[in-house]
Backbone of each chain as nested JSON, in Angstrom:
{
  "chains": [
    {"id": "A", "residues": [
      {"number": 1, "name": "UNK", "atoms": {"N": [0.825, -1.235, -0.034], "CA": [-0.001, -0.016, 0.006], "C": [0.892, 1.291, -0.027]}},
      {"number": 2, "name": "UNK", "atoms": {"N": [0.246, 2.317, -0.435], "CA": [0.966, 3.598, -0.553], "C": [0.35, 4.616, 0.491]}},
      {"number": 3, "name": "UNK", "atoms": {"N": [1.225, 5.462, 0.934], "CA": [0.699, 6.564, 1.728], "C": [1.446, 7.815, 1.271]}},
      {"number": 4, "name": "UNK", "atoms": {"N": [0.751, 8.911, 1.317], "CA": [1.343, 10.21, 0.895], "C": [1.171, 11.138, 2.042]}},
      {"number": 5, "name": "UNK", "atoms": {"N": [2.264, 11.713, 2.465], "CA": [2.286, 12.697, 3.559], "C": [2.73, 14.053, 3.012]}},
      {"number": 6, "name": "UNK", "atoms": {"N": [1.892, 15.05, 3.302], "CA": [2.228, 16.449, 3.002], "C": [2.698, 17.138, 4.212]}},
      {"number": 7, "name": "UNK", "atoms": {"N": [3.773, 17.751, 4.204], "CA": [4.343, 18.542, 5.321], "C": [4.509, 19.951, 4.823]}},
      {"number": 8, "name": "UNK", "atoms": {"N": [3.765, 20.876, 5.502], "CA": [3.85, 22.334, 5.164], "C": [4.203, 23.065, 6.411]}},
      {"number": 9, "name": "UNK", "atoms": {"N": [4.866, 24.252, 6.168], "CA": [5.084, 25.157, 7.304], "C": [3.765, 25.661, 7.756]}},
      {"number": 10, "name": "UNK", "atoms": {"N": [3.607, 25.818, 9.093], "CA": [2.33, 26.311, 9.597], "C": [2.134, 27.811, 9.17]}},
      {"number": 11, "name": "UNK", "atoms": {"N": [0.901, 28.237, 9.117], "CA": [0.638, 29.614, 8.801], "C": [1.289, 30.507, 9.805]}},
      {"number": 12, "name": "UNK", "atoms": {"N": [1.864, 31.55, 9.362], "CA": [2.549, 32.533, 10.269], "C": [4.021, 32.225, 10.341]}},
      {"number": 13, "name": "UNK", "atoms": {"N": [4.423, 31.027, 9.98], "CA": [5.88, 30.778, 9.96], "C": [6.435, 31.265, 8.624]}},
      {"number": 14, "name": "UNK", "atoms": {"N": [7.485, 32.044, 8.707], "CA": [8.069, 32.619, 7.486], "C": [8.535, 31.457, 6.547]}},
      {"number": 15, "name": "UNK", "atoms": {"N": [8.305, 31.665, 5.276], "CA": [8.675, 30.678, 4.314], "C": [9.615, 31.314, 3.271]}},
      {"number": 16, "name": "UNK", "atoms": {"N": [10.891, 31.398, 3.544], "CA": [11.764, 32.139, 2.62], "C": [11.951, 31.483, 1.225]}},
      {"number": 17, "name": "UNK", "atoms": {"N": [11.783, 30.169, 1.276], "CA": [11.895, 29.379, 0.031], "C": [10.699, 29.747, -0.864]}},
      {"number": 18, "name": "UNK", "atoms": {"N": [9.539, 29.779, -0.37], "CA": [8.296, 30.141, -1.08], "C": [8.459, 31.575, -1.52]}},
      {"number": 19, "name": "UNK", "atoms": {"N": [8.961, 32.46, -0.667], "CA": [9.099, 33.875, -1.032], "C": [9.996, 34.036, -2.265]}},
      {"number": 20, "name": "UNK", "atoms": {"N": [11.119, 33.227, -2.235], "CA": [12.098, 33.278, -3.342], "C": [11.414, 32.794, -4.6]}},
      {"number": 21, "name": "UNK", "atoms": {"N": [10.613, 31.781, -4.556], "CA": [9.904, 31.278, -5.726], "C": [8.927, 32.39, -6.263]}},
      {"number": 22, "name": "UNK", "atoms": {"N": [8.227, 33.094, -5.318], "CA": [7.283, 34.143, -5.744], "C": [8.118, 35.231, -6.466]}},
      {"number": 23, "name": "UNK", "atoms": {"N": [9.185, 35.657, -5.949], "CA": [9.99, 36.663, -6.645], "C": [10.453, 36.182, -7.985]}},
      {"number": 24, "name": "UNK", "atoms": {"N": [10.926, 34.911, -8.076], "CA": [11.465, 34.459, -9.33], "C": [10.351, 34.405, -10.36]}},
      {"number": 25, "name": "UNK", "atoms": {"N": [9.084, 33.983, -9.934], "CA": [7.998, 33.889, -10.897], "C": [7.729, 35.31, -11.43]}},
      {"number": 26, "name": "UNK", "atoms": {"N": [7.713, 36.337, -10.508], "CA": [7.481, 37.687, -10.972], "C": [8.56, 38.118, -11.982]}},
      {"number": 27, "name": "UNK", "atoms": {"N": [9.823, 37.832, -11.683], "CA": [10.935, 38.191, -12.564], "C": [10.803, 37.521, -13.927]}},
      {"number": 28, "name": "UNK", "atoms": {"N": [10.166, 36.37, -13.998], "CA": [10.008, 35.65, -15.268], "C": [8.707, 36.187, -16.003]}},
      {"number": 29, "name": "UNK", "atoms": {"N": [8.088, 37.12, -15.437], "CA": [6.929, 37.717, -16.143], "C": [5.615, 37.09, -15.774]}},
      {"number": 30, "name": "UNK", "atoms": {"N": [5.554, 36.285, -14.778], "CA": [4.223, 35.712, -14.375], "C": [3.57, 36.648, -13.391]}},
      {"number": 31, "name": "UNK", "atoms": {"N": [2.563, 37.37, -13.822], "CA": [1.898, 38.337, -12.947], "C": [0.831, 37.566, -12.139]}},
      {"number": 32, "name": "UNK", "atoms": {"N": [0.369, 38.208, -11.133], "CA": [-0.809, 37.684, -10.351], "C": [-0.454, 36.545, -9.463]}},
      {"number": 33, "name": "UNK", "atoms": {"N": [0.786, 36.392, -9.126], "CA": [1.182, 35.374, -8.133], "C": [1.194, 36.057, -6.736]}},
      {"number": 34, "name": "UNK", "atoms": {"N": [0.175, 35.909, -5.939], "CA": [0.108, 36.612, -4.713], "C": [0.865, 35.987, -3.552]}},
      {"number": 35, "name": "UNK", "atoms": {"N": [1.064, 34.705, -3.639], "CA": [1.76, 34.114, -2.529], "C": [2.146, 32.725, -2.893]}},
      {"number": 36, "name": "UNK", "atoms": {"N": [3.245, 32.227, -2.338], "CA": [3.748, 30.895, -2.603], "C": [4.152, 30.236, -1.284]}},
      {"number": 37, "name": "UNK", "atoms": {"N": [3.745, 29.013, -1.013], "CA": [4.281, 28.291, 0.133], "C": [4.868, 26.99, -0.357]}},
      {"number": 38, "name": "UNK", "atoms": {"N": [6.021, 26.667, 0.07], "CA": [6.631, 25.434, -0.355], "C": [6.733, 24.451, 0.73]}},
      {"number": 39, "name": "UNK", "atoms": {"N": [6.359, 23.201, 0.458], "CA": [6.437, 22.122, 1.45], "C": [6.954, 20.9, 0.888]}},
      {"number": 40, "name": "UNK", "atoms": {"N": [6.843, 19.841, 1.619], "CA": [7.39, 18.489, 1.207], "C": [6.236, 17.533, 0.989]}},
      {"number": 41, "name": "UNK", "atoms": {"N": [6.444, 16.63, 0.034], "CA": [5.557, 15.436, -0.075], "C": [6.457, 14.211, 0.169]}},
      {"number": 42, "name": "UNK", "atoms": {"N": [5.966, 13.331, 0.926], "CA": [6.728, 12.059, 1.149], "C": [5.811, 10.931, 0.753]}},
      {"number": 43, "name": "UNK", "atoms": {"N": [6.23, 10.15, -0.239], "CA": [5.455, 9.046, -0.638], "C": [6.11, 7.755, -0.026]}},
      {"number": 44, "name": "UNK", "atoms": {"N": [5.26, 7.048, 0.725], "CA": [5.689, 5.859, 1.415], "C": [5.149, 4.642, 0.757]}},
      {"number": 45, "name": "UNK", "atoms": {"N": [5.967, 3.639, 0.525], "CA": [5.49, 2.352, 0.055], "C": [5.563, 1.43, 1.295]}},
      {"number": 46, "name": "UNK", "atoms": {"N": [4.391, 1.052, 1.732], "CA": [4.274, 0.378, 3.06], "C": [3.758, -1.046, 2.939]}},
      {"number": 47, "name": "UNK", "atoms": {"N": [4.113, -1.861, 3.921], "CA": [3.599, -3.216, 3.914], "C": [2.071, -3.122, 4.105]}},
      {"number": 48, "name": "UNK", "atoms": {"N": [1.327, -4.067, 3.446], "CA": [-0.16, -4.097, 3.583], "C": [-0.55, -4.145, 5.047]}},
      {"number": 49, "name": "UNK", "atoms": {"N": [-1.6, -3.461, 5.385], "CA": [-2.152, -3.465, 6.674], "C": [-1.496, -2.471, 7.704]}},
      {"number": 50, "name": "UNK", "atoms": {"N": [-0.596, -1.658, 7.148], "CA": [-0.119, -0.566, 8.038], "C": [-1.245, 0.446, 8.318]}},
      {"number": 51, "name": "UNK", "atoms": {"N": [-1.373, 0.819, 9.546], "CA": [-2.509, 1.622, 9.927], "C": [-2.189, 3.119, 9.712]}},
      {"number": 52, "name": "UNK", "atoms": {"N": [-3.241, 3.934, 9.632], "CA": [-3.023, 5.357, 9.52], "C": [-2.328, 5.855, 10.787]}},
      {"number": 53, "name": "UNK", "atoms": {"N": [-2.667, 5.203, 11.925], "CA": [-2.039, 5.64, 13.212], "C": [-0.493, 5.511, 13.155]}},
      {"number": 54, "name": "UNK", "atoms": {"N": [-0.078, 4.465, 12.52], "CA": [1.336, 4.232, 12.38], "C": [2.004, 5.294, 11.508]}},
      {"number": 55, "name": "UNK", "atoms": {"N": [1.335, 5.658, 10.454], "CA": [1.92, 6.665, 9.6], "C": [1.92, 8.013, 10.338]}},
      {"number": 56, "name": "UNK", "atoms": {"N": [0.873, 8.236, 11.172], "CA": [0.858, 9.478, 11.94], "C": [2.014, 9.532, 12.938]}},
      {"number": 57, "name": "UNK", "atoms": {"N": [2.322, 8.361, 13.548], "CA": [3.44, 8.247, 14.458], "C": [4.741, 8.547, 13.732]}},
      {"number": 58, "name": "UNK", "atoms": {"N": [4.913, 8.042, 12.448], "CA": [6.09, 8.386, 11.671], "C": [6.226, 9.91, 11.527]}},
      {"number": 59, "name": "UNK", "atoms": {"N": [5.074, 10.539, 11.227], "CA": [5.113, 11.995, 11.045], "C": [5.569, 12.679, 12.306]}},
      {"number": 60, "name": "UNK", "atoms": {"N": [4.95, 12.28, 13.434], "CA": [5.233, 12.921, 14.704], "C": [6.739, 12.721, 15.077]}},
      {"number": 61, "name": "UNK", "atoms": {"N": [7.271, 11.551, 14.82], "CA": [8.591, 11.265, 15.276], "C": [9.668, 11.694, 14.326]}},
      {"number": 62, "name": "UNK", "atoms": {"N": [9.414, 11.691, 13.035], "CA": [10.44, 11.95, 12.112], "C": [10.163, 12.892, 10.955]}},
      {"number": 63, "name": "UNK", "atoms": {"N": [8.966, 12.697, 10.36], "CA": [8.799, 13.351, 9.058], "C": [8.472, 14.865, 9.168]}},
      {"number": 64, "name": "UNK", "atoms": {"N": [7.791, 15.269, 10.246], "CA": [7.502, 16.631, 10.382], "C": [8.122, 17.186, 11.727]}},
      {"number": 65, "name": "UNK", "atoms": {"N": [8.486, 18.432, 11.657], "CA": [8.848, 19.133, 12.885], "C": [7.594, 19.827, 13.301]}},
      {"number": 66, "name": "UNK", "atoms": {"N": [6.923, 19.25, 14.311], "CA": [5.528, 19.723, 14.609], "C": [5.53, 21.084, 15.336]}},
      {"number": 67, "name": "UNK", "atoms": {"N": [6.723, 21.56, 15.697], "CA": [6.729, 22.947, 16.26], "C": [6.369, 23.931, 15.184]}},
      {"number": 68, "name": "UNK", "atoms": {"N": [6.935, 23.752, 13.974], "CA": [6.715, 24.73, 12.896], "C": [5.902, 24.193, 11.692]}},
      {"number": 69, "name": "UNK", "atoms": {"N": [5.762, 22.856, 11.62], "CA": [5.171, 22.285, 10.425], "C": [3.967, 21.488, 10.732]}},
      {"number": 70, "name": "UNK", "atoms": {"N": [2.983, 21.512, 9.816], "CA": [1.792, 20.71, 9.949], "C": [1.863, 19.693, 8.934]}},
      {"number": 71, "name": "UNK", "atoms": {"N": [1.121, 18.575, 9.175], "CA": [1.218, 17.482, 8.155], "C": [-0.153, 16.929, 7.94]}},
      {"number": 72, "name": "UNK", "atoms": {"N": [-0.366, 16.287, 6.766], "CA": [-1.595, 15.54, 6.518], "C": [-1.222, 14.224, 5.86]}},
      {"number": 73, "name": "UNK", "atoms": {"N": [-2.021, 13.223, 6.178], "CA": [-1.701, 11.842, 5.726], "C": [-2.873, 11.402, 4.786]}},
      {"number": 74, "name": "UNK", "atoms": {"N": [-2.514, 10.879, 3.608], "CA": [-3.509, 10.249, 2.744], "C": [-3.059, 8.805, 2.503]}},
      {"number": 75, "name": "UNK", "atoms": {"N": [-3.941, 7.868, 2.838], "CA": [-3.631, 6.479, 2.413], "C": [-4.252, 6.159, 1.079]}},
      {"number": 76, "name": "UNK", "atoms": {"N": [-3.58, 5.375, 0.237], "CA": [-4.178, 5.028, -1.085], "C": [-4.008, 3.575, -1.277]}}
    ]},
    {"id": "B", "residues": [
      {"number": 1, "name": "UNK", "atoms": {"N": [-7.528, 32.387, -6.445], "CA": [-7.622, 30.929, -6.651], "C": [-6.269, 30.311, -6.231]}},
      {"number": 2, "name": "UNK", "atoms": {"N": [-6.367, 29.02, -5.891], "CA": [-5.174, 28.323, -5.428], "C": [-4.804, 27.229, -6.434]}},
      {"number": 3, "name": "UNK", "atoms": {"N": [-3.528, 26.998, -6.509], "CA": [-3.095, 25.88, -7.342], "C": [-2.017, 25.182, -6.484]}},
      {"number": 4, "name": "UNK", "atoms": {"N": [-1.994, 23.86, -6.671], "CA": [-1.026, 23.095, -5.919], "C": [-0.263, 22.236, -6.927]}},
      {"number": 5, "name": "UNK", "atoms": {"N": [1.055, 22.356, -6.868], "CA": [1.911, 21.667, -7.803], "C": [2.76, 20.651, -6.996]}},
      {"number": 6, "name": "UNK", "atoms": {"N": [2.808, 19.398, -7.487], "CA": [3.657, 18.382, -6.905], "C": [4.829, 18.156, -7.847]}},
      {"number": 7, "name": "UNK", "atoms": {"N": [6.013, 18.187, -7.3], "CA": [7.209, 17.925, -8.082], "C": [7.853, 16.708, -7.465]}},
      {"number": 8, "name": "UNK", "atoms": {"N": [8.058, 15.653, -8.231], "CA": [8.705, 14.443, -7.732], "C": [9.793, 14.087, -8.698]}},
      {"number": 9, "name": "UNK", "atoms": {"N": [10.834, 13.485, -8.138], "CA": [11.868, 12.888, -9.013], "C": [11.25, 11.788, -9.878]}},
      {"number": 10, "name": "UNK", "atoms": {"N": [11.669, 11.728, -11.11], "CA": [11.133, 10.688, -12.025], "C": [11.587, 9.262, -11.52]}},
      {"number": 11, "name": "UNK", "atoms": {"N": [10.781, 8.272, -11.915], "CA": [11.188, 6.959, -11.567], "C": [12.561, 6.604, -12.212]}},
      {"number": 12, "name": "UNK", "atoms": {"N": [13.385, 5.985, -11.444], "CA": [14.631, 5.624, -11.974], "C": [15.727, 6.61, -11.56]}},
      {"number": 13, "name": "UNK", "atoms": {"N": [15.367, 7.775, -11.186], "CA": [16.335, 8.746, -10.611], "C": [16.54, 8.505, -9.171]}},
      {"number": 14, "name": "UNK", "atoms": {"N": [17.83, 8.305, -8.781], "CA": [18.088, 8.083, -7.367], "C": [17.562, 9.168, -6.485]}},
      {"number": 15, "name": "UNK", "atoms": {"N": [17.004, 8.819, -5.324], "CA": [16.439, 9.738, -4.414], "C": [17.142, 9.545, -3.018]}},
      {"number": 16, "name": "UNK", "atoms": {"N": [18.304, 10.131, -2.847], "CA": [19.027, 9.852, -1.618], "C": [18.343, 10.359, -0.376]}},
      {"number": 17, "name": "UNK", "atoms": {"N": [17.54, 11.431, -0.526], "CA": [16.752, 12.014, 0.619], "C": [15.717, 10.979, 1.033]}},
      {"number": 18, "name": "UNK", "atoms": {"N": [15.0, 10.413, 0.072], "CA": [14.001, 9.411, 0.409], "C": [14.622, 8.211, 0.994]}},
      {"number": 19, "name": "UNK", "atoms": {"N": [15.781, 7.821, 0.519], "CA": [16.527, 6.663, 1.082], "C": [16.903, 6.906, 2.479]}},
      {"number": 20, "name": "UNK", "atoms": {"N": [17.32, 8.103, 2.811], "CA": [17.742, 8.448, 4.142], "C": [16.528, 8.401, 5.098]}},
      {"number": 21, "name": "UNK", "atoms": {"N": [15.359, 8.786, 4.626], "CA": [14.133, 8.765, 5.408], "C": [13.758, 7.323, 5.64]}},
      {"number": 22, "name": "UNK", "atoms": {"N": [13.915, 6.501, 4.652], "CA": [13.563, 5.058, 4.827], "C": [14.487, 4.37, 5.829]}},
      {"number": 23, "name": "UNK", "atoms": {"N": [15.721, 4.722, 5.788], "CA": [16.724, 4.168, 6.84], "C": [16.292, 4.676, 8.22]}},
      {"number": 24, "name": "UNK", "atoms": {"N": [16.022, 5.94, 8.319], "CA": [15.729, 6.494, 9.618], "C": [14.443, 5.876, 10.213]}},
      {"number": 25, "name": "UNK", "atoms": {"N": [13.452, 5.645, 9.365], "CA": [12.227, 5.057, 9.854], "C": [12.498, 3.625, 10.332]}},
      {"number": 26, "name": "UNK", "atoms": {"N": [13.367, 2.939, 9.651], "CA": [13.762, 1.546, 10.053], "C": [14.395, 1.655, 11.457]}},
      {"number": 27, "name": "UNK", "atoms": {"N": [15.375, 2.614, 11.548], "CA": [16.07, 2.721, 12.807], "C": [15.178, 3.098, 13.958]}},
      {"number": 28, "name": "UNK", "atoms": {"N": [14.043, 3.707, 13.685], "CA": [13.094, 4.101, 14.742], "C": [12.141, 2.959, 15.094]}},
      {"number": 29, "name": "UNK", "atoms": {"N": [12.304, 1.837, 14.34], "CA": [11.463, 0.71, 14.675], "C": [10.19, 0.498, 13.773]}},
      {"number": 30, "name": "UNK", "atoms": {"N": [10.024, 1.371, 12.809], "CA": [8.952, 1.192, 11.912], "C": [9.296, 0.204, 10.801]}},
      {"number": 31, "name": "UNK", "atoms": {"N": [8.672, -1.004, 10.925], "CA": [8.959, -2.033, 9.964], "C": [8.038, -1.873, 8.761]}},
      {"number": 32, "name": "UNK", "atoms": {"N": [8.381, -2.566, 7.713], "CA": [7.492, -2.629, 6.625], "C": [7.479, -1.396, 5.727]}},
      {"number": 33, "name": "UNK", "atoms": {"N": [8.476, -0.586, 5.872], "CA": [8.56, 0.593, 4.928], "C": [9.497, 0.135, 3.805]}},
      {"number": 34, "name": "UNK", "atoms": {"N": [8.875, -0.12, 2.652], "CA": [9.593, -0.692, 1.51], "C": [10.3, 0.375, 0.726]}},
      {"number": 35, "name": "UNK", "atoms": {"N": [9.754, 1.521, 0.673], "CA": [10.384, 2.556, -0.17], "C": [9.832, 3.915, 0.172]}},
      {"number": 36, "name": "UNK", "atoms": {"N": [10.654, 4.885, -0.019], "CA": [10.213, 6.293, 0.269], "C": [10.761, 7.181, -0.796]}},
      {"number": 37, "name": "UNK", "atoms": {"N": [9.917, 7.994, -1.342], "CA": [10.343, 9.037, -2.327], "C": [9.949, 10.353, -1.779]}},
      {"number": 38, "name": "UNK", "atoms": {"N": [10.807, 11.303, -1.844], "CA": [10.534, 12.617, -1.314], "C": [10.435, 13.616, -2.428]}},
      {"number": 39, "name": "UNK", "atoms": {"N": [9.433, 14.482, -2.419], "CA": [9.293, 15.521, -3.421], "C": [8.874, 16.802, -2.815]}},
      {"number": 40, "name": "UNK", "atoms": {"N": [8.516, 17.753, -3.68], "CA": [8.095, 19.047, -3.17], "C": [6.561, 19.327, -3.534]}},
      {"number": 41, "name": "UNK", "atoms": {"N": [5.972, 20.082, -2.675], "CA": [4.694, 20.681, -2.961], "C": [4.757, 22.105, -2.993]}},
      {"number": 42, "name": "UNK", "atoms": {"N": [4.224, 22.757, -3.982], "CA": [4.261, 24.241, -4.074], "C": [2.868, 24.702, -4.165]}},
      {"number": 43, "name": "UNK", "atoms": {"N": [2.406, 25.444, -3.186], "CA": [1.041, 26.043, -3.087], "C": [1.125, 27.415, -3.62]}},
      {"number": 44, "name": "UNK", "atoms": {"N": [0.393, 27.729, -4.696], "CA": [0.406, 29.024, -5.362], "C": [-0.929, 29.714, -5.007]}},
      {"number": 45, "name": "UNK", "atoms": {"N": [-0.834, 30.934, -4.613], "CA": [-2.075, 31.774, -4.478], "C": [-2.055, 32.72, -5.666]}},
      {"number": 46, "name": "UNK", "atoms": {"N": [-2.983, 32.501, -6.628], "CA": [-2.953, 33.129, -7.934], "C": [-4.116, 34.07, -8.067]}},
      {"number": 47, "name": "UNK", "atoms": {"N": [-3.969, 35.027, -8.989], "CA": [-5.087, 35.931, -9.348], "C": [-6.189, 35.121, -9.959]}},
      {"number": 48, "name": "UNK", "atoms": {"N": [-7.412, 35.477, -9.77], "CA": [-8.559, 34.694, -10.422], "C": [-8.352, 34.725, -11.969]}},
      {"number": 49, "name": "UNK", "atoms": {"N": [-8.694, 33.614, -12.527], "CA": [-8.658, 33.494, -14.009], "C": [-7.321, 33.098, -14.542]}},
      {"number": 50, "name": "UNK", "atoms": {"N": [-6.358, 32.753, -13.69], "CA": [-5.164, 32.222, -14.147], "C": [-5.408, 30.822, -14.753]}},
      {"number": 51, "name": "UNK", "atoms": {"N": [-4.901, 30.489, -15.928], "CA": [-5.228, 29.258, -16.576], "C": [-4.277, 28.186, -16.09]}},
      {"number": 52, "name": "UNK", "atoms": {"N": [-4.726, 26.903, -16.317], "CA": [-3.834, 25.796, -16.005], "C": [-2.589, 25.866, -16.916]}},
      {"number": 53, "name": "UNK", "atoms": {"N": [-2.744, 26.365, -18.113], "CA": [-1.609, 26.409, -19.064], "C": [-0.552, 27.284, -18.479]}},
      {"number": 54, "name": "UNK", "atoms": {"N": [-0.976, 28.408, -17.844], "CA": [0.009, 29.36, -17.254], "C": [0.728, 28.671, -16.087]}},
      {"number": 55, "name": "UNK", "atoms": {"N": [0.033, 27.917, -15.267], "CA": [0.718, 27.138, -14.176], "C": [1.691, 26.15, -14.739]}},
      {"number": 56, "name": "UNK", "atoms": {"N": [1.271, 25.517, -15.855], "CA": [2.203, 24.536, -16.51], "C": [3.437, 25.227, -16.982]}},
      {"number": 57, "name": "UNK", "atoms": {"N": [3.268, 26.405, -17.506], "CA": [4.426, 27.18, -17.946], "C": [5.357, 27.452, -16.787]}},
      {"number": 58, "name": "UNK", "atoms": {"N": [4.791, 27.823, -15.654], "CA": [5.557, 28.119, -14.49], "C": [6.438, 26.85, -14.093]}},
      {"number": 59, "name": "UNK", "atoms": {"N": [5.748, 25.71, -14.185], "CA": [6.501, 24.465, -13.82], "C": [7.607, 24.18, -14.813]}},
      {"number": 60, "name": "UNK", "atoms": {"N": [7.352, 24.425, -16.115], "CA": [8.332, 24.152, -17.101], "C": [9.568, 25.074, -16.953]}},
      {"number": 61, "name": "UNK", "atoms": {"N": [9.262, 26.357, -16.653], "CA": [10.296, 27.311, -16.62], "C": [11.074, 27.442, -15.339]}},
      {"number": 62, "name": "UNK", "atoms": {"N": [10.351, 27.095, -14.195], "CA": [10.981, 27.397, -12.875], "C": [10.819, 26.289, -11.892]}},
      {"number": 63, "name": "UNK", "atoms": {"N": [9.593, 25.764, -11.775], "CA": [9.338, 24.974, -10.568], "C": [9.912, 23.547, -10.622]}},
      {"number": 64, "name": "UNK", "atoms": {"N": [9.971, 23.027, -11.766], "CA": [10.465, 21.643, -11.934], "C": [11.73, 21.566, -12.853]}},
      {"number": 65, "name": "UNK", "atoms": {"N": [12.58, 20.711, -12.557], "CA": [13.715, 20.463, -13.487], "C": [13.282, 19.298, -14.296]}},
      {"number": 66, "name": "UNK", "atoms": {"N": [12.72, 19.505, -15.483], "CA": [12.032, 18.45, -16.193], "C": [12.993, 17.369, -16.712]}},
      {"number": 67, "name": "UNK", "atoms": {"N": [14.319, 17.643, -16.604], "CA": [15.213, 16.531, -16.973], "C": [15.03, 15.364, -16.007]}},
      {"number": 68, "name": "UNK", "atoms": {"N": [14.916, 15.641, -14.699], "CA": [14.896, 14.654, -13.68], "C": [13.616, 14.62, -12.883]}},
      {"number": 69, "name": "UNK", "atoms": {"N": [12.744, 15.573, -13.042], "CA": [11.566, 15.667, -12.193], "C": [10.299, 15.709, -13.061]}},
      {"number": 70, "name": "UNK", "atoms": {"N": [9.305, 15.116, -12.517], "CA": [7.952, 15.215, -13.104], "C": [7.067, 16.042, -12.234]}},
      {"number": 71, "name": "UNK", "atoms": {"N": [6.076, 16.622, -12.797], "CA": [5.202, 17.519, -11.952], "C": [3.764, 17.28, -12.304]}},
      {"number": 72, "name": "UNK", "atoms": {"N": [2.856, 17.557, -11.382], "CA": [1.472, 17.575, -11.628], "C": [0.844, 18.828, -11.026]}},
      {"number": 73, "name": "UNK", "atoms": {"N": [-0.195, 19.3, -11.705], "CA": [-0.807, 20.563, -11.338], "C": [-2.314, 20.254, -10.896]}},
      {"number": 74, "name": "UNK", "atoms": {"N": [-2.674, 20.765, -9.727], "CA": [-4.108, 20.679, -9.336], "C": [-4.586, 22.116, -9.14]}},
      {"number": 75, "name": "UNK", "atoms": {"N": [-5.665, 22.51, -9.756], "CA": [-6.284, 23.809, -9.491], "C": [-7.349, 23.603, -8.523]}},
      {"number": 76, "name": "UNK", "atoms": {"N": [-7.572, 24.564, -7.593], "CA": [-8.631, 24.466, -6.58], "C": [-9.375, 25.78, -6.531]}}
    ]}
  ]
}
């Protein structure tokens, strides 16, 4: 089975990487880009029967820094 | 309007970051993690009426390195 985890900086946490992308898009002539946030996607190939709770534990312990990042888990 | 772009390394391209995560999960006692791929998510806050073609152009020109990365665009 597959799981996909999204890790994004929480709202209010400065995202310099996203800000750099926003500037670069403007410099390339793309108007109307009001904001950019950049995060991570982690695609996990897991043994059958792994529970969502286990994936959440992976996020809490390793994948996300929960002080500044939020995460969401999708099982597929 | 919002758009979300996923950028992942193409299949066959080595992903040392994902490999490191896989190892670390094993070391933390999570069994059954067969593979991990790590990519980027970019959330764009765009002016109303921006077309998907324009977002695709952003991907081609800046957001993804199409030699080694594939991308997908979701408009919301």
